[in-house]
N, C-alpha and C positions, 0 to 999 in steps of 0.2 A: 265326784266330781267331776263336771265336765270342763272340757280344756279351754272353755271362756266364760268368766263371770260378767255378771253385772253389776260393775259397779253402781253405787249409790252417790256420786261427787256431784256430779252436774246436771241434774235433773232435780235437784230439790229448788224450791221458790226463792228460798233466802240461805244467807249464812248462819243468821240469828233465830235462835226458838223463839217461835211465834206460836199461837192457839191454832188449831186446824179453821176454825171459823173464818179465819183472818186471813187464810190461802186463797186465792183467786179461781175461781173454778178451771181457767184454763191451763192455770199450771198442774192443778192434782189431774185433771183430766189427761194432759200429756203424759205427766208421770205413770198413770193404770195403762195408757196405753203402752207404754213402752214395756212394763211389766208383763203386760200380755205377750208384746210381740217377742221379749226373751223366753217365755215358756212356750211358746209355739215353736220357735226352734231348736229347744232343747237347752237354753241355758235357763237352768233350773236352781243357780244358784244366786244367791240376790243379797248383795253386802254392802253397810253403809254403816256408820259410824257417828259417835254420839256426839263429836266432833262438826258434825254435817249441816247443820243448822237445823232444817224444817226437813230432811230426808225421814228421819225415823217417823215422825208425826204422820208425813205424808203416807209414807210406806204402811203404817198402821191401820188409814182408812181402805186400804187394797188385799195388804197380806190373807186377814183374817176371812176374807170372802173366797179365798180361792183353796184349792188340794191342799192341807195341810203337806202331806206326806208328800208332794209332789215336789215339794219346795227344798232346798236348803239354805238356812237364813242366816246368815251374819252379822253380827255389829260388832264395833269395837268399841272400847273404855280405854279414855289414857289415865294410867297410872299415876297415883298423887303420892306426895311424902304422907299425908294423913289417908288412913285408908277407910276411915269413917266416909270421906267425902267420897274416895273412889267407891264406896258401897251405894252411897248415895245416888251417884250417876251411873251406874247399873240398875238399878231400881228405876231409875228415870227411862234408860234406855227400853227395859223390858215394858214398862207401862205405854210408852209411847207405840211401840211394835205392835202392843195387843195379842200378844202370843204368849202360850202357857209356857215356852221354852224355844231357845235359839238354839241353833243345832251349832254353830261355830261362834265363839267369844275369842275375840282379840285384843291383848293388850297393847294398847295403841301409841305405838312411839317409844319404845325402847331403846333411843338413840342414844345415851350417854352411860358411864359407868355409875353416877348416882341415880337414874331410874332405874336401871337393873336392880339397883339395892333395894329401891322402894317396893319393887315386885317381890323378890326372891327373900325379905327378910323374915321372920317367923312373925307372924299376924301381918305382914303385908299385902299387896294388892292380889298375889297368886292365892295366897290362904282362902283370902276373900272368893275369888273366882272359885274353888274347889267346894267352897262350902256349897256353891248354887249348882255345881256340876253334883255334889251328891244328894239335893234335892230335886234332880232331874230338870230345873230350868237352865242349866246349858248342857251340850252334850260333848262337843271338842273344845279346848284351849291353846290358844295361840299366842303369835304376837307378830305385831307390824312393827317397822324399824326404817330410817333413816339414818344408822348408825354406820359408823366406820366399821369395816368388816372384821376387825377385831372383837370389837363389842358385838356385834350379832355372834359370831362364833362362841364365845364365852356364854351367851345367853345358850346356846344351843346344847353347850358343852354340859348346862343344869341338867338335862335329860327330862324336864320336867311340861314339854309342851308337846303339842300334835302335829301343830304345821307352824310357818313362816311365812308373811308378808314382807319380800323386800325388792329391792329394785336390781333389775340385770336385763340387759339386753343389749341389740348390736351394739350401739354408741357410748356403752359403758359397762363393761364388763367385770369390775373390781370384784365383785360380790361370788365369785365362782366357785371359791373356797370354801362361803360360807353356804353356798347348794352344795357341796359333797359332805358337808359336814351334817347338814340336815338327813342327805340320802343315807349316809352312817346310821343315824339316831333315827332312821324311818320316820320321818316328817314329810307332811305335805309342804309342795315348794309352789307357792302363789306368787306371780310377777305384778307387782303395782305397777300401774301405770304406762305402761309398755309405748302407746300411742302418740302421748302426753310428753312426760318425762321422760321417753325414750327419742325426743327428738320432733313433736309439735307434728307428727306424720300424717295431720288429718289436714294441714296444709303444706305442704311440703316444698321445696324450692323446687325450680324444676331442674337443677342438676342432680338433686339427689333420685328425681322421678326417672331421669335417663339413665343412672346408674343402677336402677332398682329395674329397668324392664328386662321380661315382661311382664314383671310383676309389678304391684304399687308398694311404695315402702313400707305402709301397714301390711301387706301380703308378706315382704321379704320378711319385718321383722319378726311377724307372728311365728314363720315357718322357722325362721331361725332361732328363736328361741323355744318352740315345742319339737324341733328336731332333736335336743336334747331330750333323753328319756329322763333326767333328775327334775326335770320341770315338768307342773302338774297341769297348770291354770294358769290364764291371761287373765287380767283386768281388763274389762270394756268401759269404759265409763261414760255411758251412752248419754246425752242428753235429751232424743227425740229417740222415738223406734226406727228410724232409718239407719241409724248411727249403726248398727248391727250387720249392717247389708255387705261394707265392704269386708269385713272379719271374717264373714261366712264363707268368702272365697278362697280360704286358708284351707276349710275342710280336706277338698277333694286333692288337694297336693300334699298332704300328710304323709302317702306312702312313700311320694316320689322327693322326698327332699334331697336324698342324697343324688340326683339329678339333677335339680333344679336349683338347687342351690349355690354349688362351687361354681359355674361361670359368674353369678353376680358378683359372690365374695373376692371372688379374683380380680374382677374389676372395681370394686371398690378400693382391693389394697394398693392396686397398681397407681389409681390417683391419686391415693393419699400420698404415695412414694414419689411420683411425680410431683406435686405440689408442694411436700412438703420435705424432700429429702429423705433419702435410704435409712442414714445413720440416726436421723433424729425420728425417722417411724420407729426404727426397731430398738430405739433404747432412751425413749423421754422419759418413762416413767422409769427408769433404772436410779437405783438410790435417792429418790426421792425423798426428804423428811416429813412426819407425823405435822397435822395442823398444828397441834401441841406442842412440838420441838422448831416452830418456825417463829422468827420475831414477826411481832406485831397479828401472832395467831392466821396470816396468811393462809389460805389452802391453795397451794402451791398446785398441786395435782391437777383439781379441780378446774384451773383458772387455764392451765397446757390444754387440758383437754377439750376446752373449750373454744379456745383458740383454734386448735386443729381439727374440729368438727366443722367451725364455720370458715375457713381457708379449704379444706379438701372437699368437703359436699356440700357448702352451698348453702350451713346449716346458722347463718349470721345470727337470723332474728330468735330462735331457739338459746342458741349461745349467748345471744345481748339479755335474755330474758333471766335464763338461771345466774350470770356472773352477776347482774344487779340485785339478786337475791341475796347474795353475799353479805354480811353484817346485817344483813334485816327481817331475817326468818328464824334467829334463835339456831337453837338444834336442831330444826327442820335441813335448814342449808348451812353448816356451820362454816366460821372462817371470814376473815375479810378479803375485800378486792386488792389489786395490786397499784394502787394509787399512790401509796407511799416507800412504791417499791426504792426510789431512789434513796431514801433516807434510812434506809436499815441493811446492816451489813448480812448478807446472807451465807459467807465462807462457810462458817461452821457447820452450818445445817444442810449445805449441801454438797460436804465433803466426800460425799460415798457417790454423787452423779457424776457421770462420765461428760455431762454438757452444763458440768460447776459454771465454767467461764463464760455460757451464753444464756442461763438462763434467766438474771435479773433483766436483759435487756430484751428478752423474748416476753419477759411478766410485765413488760415494761410497753410492748407494742401492743401486749392482748388487751390492755386497759386500754388504750388509744383506739384499738379495733371495736371492745366490747362496753366500754364506759358509758352511762348515761344515767339518767333519773334512778335512783332507788325503787325495787319492785317490792311488792310483799305477796306473800302466799295468797291465795286465794280464800281463806279462812281467816286473815287479817283483813280484807278488804272490806 
């Protein structure tokens, strides 16, 4: 695996399925140029999913024309309570890609205990995936996830997967325990969307640009992730051939991470302490309840994190976008906003937090700062 992957979520024509002949030539030309550019610079891992609209169909127009052994191709298929539906979706993916096999198959979105059970039970989705593996149509099997850390760790503990696609980057490091678990099981660790979900770093606020200097926020975040040997691959969700250019600036710095990163990390921490206060900065996460144990299902940790990022680093647009997905994106962005915080009694669920007395007011302030029109995931739009 290369340290960068060519993610297929943003260069497709449309989020809905449509036949290849209806896809505009300009869109197809852009996708093909993006793939060729990726291979030219050594990014030979091409990643897509059944849920990415026309992505698979469009890749099926170009991948069979390229040297197969030069590429590592991954698609992802969402698990289903009905294993027959999962099988049909997997067949559709392979037909769309027009390849004899895929190198990597991801069970897409093991986000809840129920979905994990659909995957692991006898006759479930994993069993079907292994049947395709036995036939040589799938080489390695992993899973992608937006789940709470404990669900990810539980899936890893089954010891049935070769790799995991998960979220972990500078602005949200909660899943480190899952990465450690994956390392113990000798699994590949693939970071999803470090430049988008990791702060919308392709359009960073000036404050973050200044704090990350002399690196760009994208290069800083890449280097931060890859400086941890447990992390193997970062996804670049390229929308055009030029999107790789900034990321490639990371590569000459990989051997100098221990020299380049500490001054930037110190600057970021000191600014967060200056803005948020040292006590809050060091204790805000302590004793927070799980979403399932919070009245109204409020996602307290996510809300407080987004407020911190908006105030400390100027990431207001990112924080507002993520905040307004709460309650609108199902198990992909679980939990509710803080719009009803004054109607809820949070004392019992905050009993272990050193900040219990102030968190309700901080949540209310976060809603005032970040609240707005509901936002859906791209695949829902």
